[in-house]
N, C-alpha and C positions, 0 to 999 in steps of 0.2 A: 504494500500500500504506500501511496505517496505521503508526503509530510502534511498535506492538507486533508487527510482522511478520505481521499477518493480512491476507489479501486481501479487498478489498471487491468483492462481486459486484454488478454493475449490471444492472437489469432492462432488457430491450430496448425496451419501449414508452415508458417515462417517463424513462429515464436517471437513475433514482434508486437509491440502494443497496437491494438486496433485503433483506427481513427475515431475521434470523438464526434466528429460531424458526419453523421450517416445520411444526411439529407442533401448533400451537395451533389452537383452534376458530375464532378470529377470522380467521386466515390462510386456512383452508380454506373459509370460508363463501362467498366469491365463486365458487369452483370448484363448490361444491355447488349454488348458485343457478343457475349456467350449465348444469350437468348436468340439473337439474330442468326448466329451460326447454327444453332440447334434447329431452328425453324427451317432454315434453308436446307439443311441436311435431310430433315423430315420430308420436305416437299420434293426434293430430288430423288428420294427413295420411293416416290409414288404416294406419299401421304396427302391427305386432303384436310383443309381447315373449313369447318362448318360454323357459320355465324349463328349464335343462339339469340332468340328474341329477348329483349330486356325483361319482359314480364313472364318469362318461362319459369315454371316451378316443377321440381321433380315429383313431388306428391301434392296434388291440389288440396286445399283445405277441406276438412270434413265438417258436416253439420254437428253441432253439439248434441250429445245423447242425454236424454232425461232418464236417469236411473233412480230417481227418488222413489222410495217405497218398494223397490223391486227385490231387495235383498231378503234373505231369510232372517227370522227372528231368533 
């Protein structure tokens, strides 16, 4: 731990301190590049990307059940 009582997070691959600013464009660029490469490889192997509607639900909502008074005594 540092002298100011903050924990230092170490990355698994390089054993170096992880960056504290995880929202910057520079930090996210390697992830974006890897994602673009993975998508390109997927498409080149015959994969297909399907757009899902915004309001799509895997299991539609069910009507509430009224079980009042149906249990055994």
